[in-house]
C-alpha positions in Angstrom: 59.3 150.0 93.1 57.3 147.4 92.9 57.1 145.8 89.7 52.7 146.3 89.7 53.2 149.8 90.4 55.4 150.1 87.2 52.9 148.7 85.3 49.9 150.5 87.1 52.0 154.0 86.6 52.8 153.1 82.4 49.3 152.3 82.0 47.8 155.8 83.6 50.9 157.8 81.5 49.6 155.7 78.7 45.4 156.5 79.2 46.8 160.3 79.8 48.5 160.3 76.3 45.0 158.9 74.9 42.9 161.5 76.8 45.2 164.1 75.3 44.9 162.7 71.8 41.0 162.2 71.9 40.6 165.8 73.5 43.2 167.6 70.7 40.8 169.4 67.7 41.6 167.4 64.7 39.8 166.7 61.6 36.3 164.9 61.3 37.6 161.7 59.5 40.8 161.3 61.5 38.4 162.0 64.8 36.7 159.3 63.8 39.6 157.0 63.3 41.1 157.9 66.6 37.8 157.3 68.7 37.4 154.0 66.9 41.0 152.9 67.5 40.7 153.9 71.1 37.5 152.0 71.8 39.4 149.2 70.3 41.9 149.5 72.4 39.3 149.9 75.8 38.0 146.3 75.9 41.1 144.8 76.7 42.1 147.9 79.0 39.4 147.4 81.1 41.4 144.6 83.3 43.0 148.1 85.0 40.2 148.8 86.6 39.7 145.4 89.0 44.0 145.9 89.4 43.8 149.2 90.6 41.2 148.3 92.8 43.2 145.5 94.6 46.0 147.6 94.7 44.0 150.1 96.6 42.8 147.5 98.7 46.7 146.3 99.7 47.4 150.2 100.4 44.6 150.1 102.8 45.6 147.0 104.5 49.6 148.1 104.2 47.7 151.4 106.0 46.3 149.7 108.7 48.4 147.6 109.5 51.3 150.0 109.2 53.5 150.5 112.6 53.6 153.7 113.7 56.7 155.7 114.4 55.3 158.7 117.1 56.9 158.2 119.7 60.0 159.1 121.0 61.8 155.8 121.0 62.1 155.9 117.3 65.1 156.8 115.7 66.2 159.0 112.7 66.0 156.6 110.2 63.0 154.8 111.6 61.3 158.2 111.1 62.5 158.6 108.1 61.4 155.3 106.8 57.7 155.7 108.1 57.3 158.8 106.4 58.7 157.7 103.1 56.6 154.8 102.7 53.9 157.0 103.8 54.8 159.0 100.1 54.4 156.2 98.4 51.4 155.2 99.6 49.8 158.2 98.7 51.9 158.0 95.7 50.2 154.9 94.8 46.9 155.6 95.9 46.9 158.8 93.2 48.1 156.2 90.3 45.1 154.3 90.7 42.3 156.4 91.2 43.9 158.2 88.3 43.9 155.3 86.4 40.2 154.1 86.9 39.2 157.9 86.7 41.0 157.7 83.3 39.9 154.8 82.0 36.6 156.0 82.5 36.6 159.6 81.0 38.3 157.7 78.0 35.1 155.1 77.8 32.9 158.5 78.0 34.5 160.3 75.2 34.7 157.2 73.1 30.5 156.5 73.8 30.2 160.5 73.5 31.9 160.5 70.2 30.2 157.6 68.6 26.6 158.5 69.9 27.4 162.4 68.1 28.5 160.4 64.7 25.5 158.3 65.0 22.9 161.4 65.2 25.0 163.1 62.4 24.4 160.7 60.2 20.6 160.4 61.5 20.9 163.9 60.4 22.5 163.5 57.1 19.8 160.6 55.9 16.6 162.8 57.2 18.0 165.7 54.9 18.3 163.0 51.9 15.0 161.9 52.3 
């Protein structure tokens, strides 16, 4: 497995764990701090999106230029290698798309919680007046 796919898999796993943390019910103070921490991590993690896009382009290019092994001339070993390369490409595509989706999900959930907190603060101000 190439290093870029290990990195993308680790980033996807980390994003999934952060999304799990963000969706677990917890006290409001802990929720605020957790949202603030995840929101501060999202800006440096934005580099995942172009990286995943580049990897998707790489998969597309390799798919377009892959030698097909559909004829009867192919040996069993060649056919097995061809099928394994297709499975790896499908897995890597899921990693890249999953990474982009999870980043978007984390971003939207953080924005949602921040907006909800802002509205709660506004309601408290109006009640105090």
